[in-house]
Structure formats: C-alpha cells, structure tokens
N, C-alpha and C positions, 0 to 999 in steps of 0.2 A: 455663553461661551464655555466650552468644555476644555479641559486640559488636553484630553486625547479623544480623537475619533478613531475607532478601530473598524476597519473595513474587512468584514468577514467574521462570521460567528463559528468558525471551525476551532480546532484544538489550539492552534497557535494564537489566534486572536482572543479566544476565551481566557487562556492563561494570562496573557498580558493584561487584559481588562481586569481580571481578578486581582492581580498583584498591584496594578495601578490604583484600584479602588482601596485596597488594603493600605497603600502608601498615602492615602488621603487625597488622591486626585479625582477629579470629576471625569467620567468616562461615558461615551455613547458608542454602542456597537450597532453597526448596520450590516445587513446581508441581503443580497438580491433574491435569495431563495425564500420560500414560505416557512422554512424551518431552520432551527439552529443545528449545529454539529457538523456542518460541511459534509465531507465524504464519509465520515464515520457515523452518519445519521442512521439510527435503527428505528424501525416502525413496528409497533406491536400488532400482529395479525394472528388471531386465533390463539393468543397466549404465547406466540413465538416471536422473538425479536429478530426481525428480518433486516439484514445488512443491505440497505437499498442501493448502495454504491459499491458493492463488492465486499468480499470477506475482509475483516480487520481483526487480527489476532495480536494482542499486545504481548511484546516480549522485549526484555532488556537485561543487560548486565550492569546497568547503571543504578546503583542503590539510591542515589540522590533522586533520580527520576522516579523510581519505584515508590519510594517513601512519599514523594510529593503527590503523585497521582492517586495513591490510595487514601488520601484525605477526602476524596470526592466520590469514591466508589469502593465497594467490596468486590474482589475478583475471585472467580472460581478457579479450579485447577485444570482447566482445559489445556491439553497438549496437542499440538498440531502434528498429525501423522497422516499426510495425504496418501492416496493410492493412485497409481498410474494405470490407465486402461488403454492397452494397445490391441485393437481388434479383438477385444474380449479376454486377452491375457492380462492378468492383474499383477502389478509389481509394487513393492514397497518404496516409498519415498520418505526421506531423502535416500540417495543411493547408499546402501549399506549391505551387510552380509546376507540379509534376506533377499535383496535384489540380485546380488551376484550368484547366490545359490539357485534362484529361480532361472536366471539367464543362462548360466554355464554349468550348474551342478557342482560347483566348487564347495568345499566344506570349510577350509581354513583360510584365514586372512592371507597367508603366504601364497596359497593357490590363486586367490583373487588378484593379489598384487601382481603376480607373475603373468596372469592372463591379460591384465590391463597393459603391462609393460610390453608384452609381446605384440599386442595390437597397435600400440603406439609406434613401435619399431617398424612394423609392417607398413604403417602409413608414412614412414620417413619423416616424422615430425621431430625437430630439435628445438626450435624456438617458435611457439605458436603465434601466428600472425592474424588470426581471426577466430571467431567463436567456434567454428567447426573444428579447427585444429586444437584449440584449447580444450574443448569437450572430449575429443578423442584422447588427448594427453591425460585427462583426469579419469575417464571411465571406460575407455576403449571404444572401438568402432561399433560393436554390436549394440551397446547401450545407447550410444549416440544416435544410431539409425532408428531404433525403436522408441526411445523414451525422451530424446532431446530434440531431434531435427524437426519433426512435424509440429510439435507443440510450440517451439521457439519461432518457427517461421510463420505460424498462425498469429502468435502473440505480437510479433514485430512487423509482419508484412514484408519481410526481406529475407533473402537467402542467407543462410548461416555464414557463408563465406564473405558476405558483405557487412556482417556485424562485428563490432570490436570484441576482442577476446575477454575484456574485463566483465562483460555482462554475465557470463556463466560463472564467474567467481563467487557470486552470491549463493550458488547451489552447493549444499554440503555434500561431501563424499566421505564415508566412514568405513573402515575395515573392522567394524564392530556390529553387533546385533542391536542397533539402536534406531527406532523409528521416530524419535523426537526430531522434528524438522529443524527447530531452532535450538542452536547451542547457546541457550540463554538461562541464566540462573533464575530469573523471574519471568513468568508468563501466565496468561489467563485471559478471560473475558469478563468485563464488568457485569456483575449480577444486576439485572434490570435494564441492561442495554447501554450503549454509548450515549444515546441522547440524554438519558438520565444523568450520566456523568457530566456532560457539558452543561446541562441545566443547573447542576450543583455548582459548577464553576462560575456560572453567570448569575447566581442568586443575588438579588439586590442591585443588579446593574441594568441600566436602561438599554433595551434592545429594540430596534426597529427592523422588522422583516419586510420582504417584498420591496426593498429599497436599494436601488442600484446607484452606487457612488458615481459611476462613470457617466450617468445620465445628466448630472449637474455638479460637476467637480468644483466649480467656482463657489457655488453656494455652500457646499459642505466644507470646503477649505476655510470659509469665513466663520464657521461656528466652533472651530477648535484651534488650539495653539499648535498641536502636532497631529499628524496623521500616521497611523500604523496600517499600512496597506498590505493585504495578503492575497490580492488578486493577481492575475497574469501581468507580468511586468511590461510585456509588449503592448497589451491593451491599454495600460495607463498612458503610454505615449502615443496612442492612436495608431499603432503598428507603423510608425513613420519610417522605421529602418527595415521593415519586413516582418513576416510572421514566424515566430518560433514554432517548431513542429512538435506534436505530441502523438501518442497513440491513445485512443479512447476505447471504452468498453461499453457495449450495449447488453442489456439483460432481458431475458425471457423468463418471467417468474410465474410459477404455477402453484396453486393450492390444491393438494391432492388428498383424496379421501382414503388415505391409508396411513398406518402408523410409521412406516419405515420404507423409504424408497431405495437408498443405496448403502445404508449402514455406516456411513462415514460423513463427516462434514465436508470434505473436499475430495473429489475424484477428478484427476486430470486426464483428458483425452489426448493422447500423444501421437496419434496417427494424423496424416495430412488430409484424410477424406472427411472425417467428422468435422462439421463446420464450427462447433463451439470448442473453446479451449478447456473448459472445465464445468462441472456441475457442483453447485453448493447446496447442501441440505442444511438449512439454517438451524433446525432444532438441536442438532448435535453440538453446536457451539456452547449451548447453555445447559443442556440436560445430560451430557455424557452419553454413555452407550450401555445403559443398564435399564432396569425395569421402571425407573422414574419417568422415562419418556412415554410409557404407556398411559400416563395420565392425560396426554394430549392425543386424541384419536386421529389427528390429521398431521400432514407434514407439508412443508413449503420448500420448493427447489427453485434455483435460478441457474439457467444456462448462460454462460458468458461468451460473448463474441467480441473479439478484438479487431478494431478497424482503424484506418487512418483518421485522424482528427480533422473535422471540418468546422468552420465557424458556426456556433450554436451548440456544438457538442461539448460535453464535459471533458476538459483536458486531464488525462491521468498520468501517463508516463512520458517524461521528457525524452526526446530522441537526441541523446548526447553524442551525436557524431561530430565530425570536425566542423561542418558547415554551421550547425546550430550552436555549438559551443562558441564559435567565433562571433556569431551574431549576438549571443547573450553577453559577451564581454562588452560589446558596444552599448547594449541596453544598460548594463551595470554602470558604465561610465556616466550615462545620462542620469541613472537613479542616484548615484553618489553626489551629483551636483544639485539635486532637488533640495530646496530649503524646507526643513520641518516635515519631511516625509521619510518614514522608515519602511523599507521593503523587507518583508519576511515571509516565511513559509515556503512550501514547495513551489507555488506559482510565482510568488514574488522573487524567489531566488533561482527559479528554473532548475530545481534539483528534486530527485526522487528521495523523499524523506520517509523512513519508517516512523511510527508514532513516537517512539522513545527519543529519536533524534529531533523530532519536531518539538517535543516538550523541553528537551535540553536547550535547544536553540532559543525558545521563548524565554526560558528562565535566564539564560545568559544575557538576552536583551534587557530583561527586567533589572538585572544587576547593574548593567551599564547605564540604563536610562533613568532608573528610579532611585538609585542610591545617592 
C-alpha cells in the first residue's frame, strides 16, 4: 500500500512525487509512455538534446518557482528570439520596432504607434470581438495579414474571426528594439536537457513505465490511499459526457549533415500555403549562436504540423471555446466528487499551462496536501 499513486511522470507529477517522498510518504509513479518527463522529454541524438514533443523554453517571473527548479538543473542563458518567415521575407518576433521598421519603414516608436492606430481606425474597430479584430487593434492590418492570420489559422484550424480575442493576448507587442520574446526575469534551457531535470526530481522514487492507469483503474486504486491523476480528465470518466477537444502537433524530424540549417532555434512560417507552422533547429537551444556549435558537425530540425486532435493523438492545446469550457465544467463537477483522487496538470485541469505555472500549481498542491 502506497500513500500516493501518481499517474503521469511529467513535470507536475514528478514535483508532487518528490515533495511527497521528502515529507516521508510512500509514492509510486506510473506512466503509459516508455519514458519519463511527459511532453518536456528530450532525447540525446548526435550530442543534441532533441525536444521530442515540441520546443520548451523555460521562463518565469516567479522567483519561488525559479529557485525551486534550479535545485534539479543548471540553466543556460538561452533567450527566445523567433523569426517569422512570410514567403521569404524575414521579420523579428515578438512584434517590436525591428518588425515595424521592416514592414513600414518607420523609425520612431511614435511613427509605429501612429501607423497601428491609423489601420485600427480604417478597420472601424472599437471593441474587438474576435482574434482578427484584436490582432488588428494591437499591430495593424498589414502585420495581421502577413504575420498573424496564416500562422494562427494553421495553428487552430479555424478562421481568425471564429477564434476568441484573448488567444492573441499572449503575443507581446513592443515599441522598443527588443527581440526577447518572453518578458520574464528568469529564462533558459536546462543544461543536459529536460529529461535529466525530471530524472533528478524522481531520484529514489519508484517509477513504472509502459503502465496505463486507465487499463486497470480498480487494481491501481487499491494499492494507494490517494491518486494524483495528471491524465485527461474526460478519459478518466470514460468520455461519458463527451470528448473535450484539443489541437495536436505532429513532427517531421530530420538529422542533417550540416552545421547550421536556419541560424535560429525557432522560425515561424506565417503564410497560409506552407503546410508547417514552424521549424525548430534543436541545437540552438543549448549551444547558442557562436563558434561553440561548430563542435557538432550535424544539426537536427523538426517541422511542426498542427492538426485537429483524434483519439490516439497526443493532446496539446485545449480548445477553450464556449462549448468545450462548458463541457469541462461538467467534468470538473464529477472530478470534485471523486473520493481520494486529485486532478492536476494541463490535462487533468484542461488548461494550457506554461512550465512555470505547472510548477507553481504542483507546489501549491503540495502545500495543501502534505503540510
């Protein structure tokens, strides 16, 4: 009999397991995958740590979270500065004075602000009602058409007019010459990869891989006093109320016999014709952009394709529209009534969590549950 069975060896589950063991509890962690670390799993190929489930760049303004996670890994000084490729035209991301200068030839922040305001007025937008109107209000129609519309519609599989305005609020807009995508005090990539970080969290804890909790819930429930479940909340209940919708991502990864493919970790393809949303060149996450990368004569790239989620796919981004949000409320009511089961993480709570929010959420649970 264990005090806790943790379902899922990702970041949320690993942190809870670590803190539970530290508090003197007996813990078993299981995961249906053949590896730990969930979607932040990194695999060492040719000396390059490949982000198998998409790019993960740690960033936070939460000092408590930063101090906690650095117990388990040393972080490099990687700064996320993506590039947008629109039919071969390259623009800086996030949207900043470099972007506005390339798009319009403006020199000063006042000129850029005036251009955006003029295009907003031309569009007749007063209160943005959808993503398209919100984007035009933030950056003007020219930038929306070239750098937002195609990428966003590929990402979500929906017209920008059908998407809620709040989705675009995550995208920074600056009237400064600042290519740092994240406005975060602390950021970087763990040296040695994320898998090493999670392995350090799980050190000394019993872990069983290739083990699917949903295949035999009754047996697993009988071996622990409490369950911390980080899988999909609708799957736990056998989809009895319906299926929550996600967007998923498929990857086309290549090992190339060259030192440098695109000169940057992330390049977004913002036109509607290119089938992939972006290309990741993994070596730049850890080696920076200097001569150090020349020690590795090859490079690895991943093209990302965003599609509608189907059973068997990995769920990535919750579709937080009215229909799915209402359905989740019903599932949450069921979850709240489950005895001795705690639902957590992005799938258990049907929320898009950045890594720092995941860590903070797990630590908050530990304070409530273990104190």
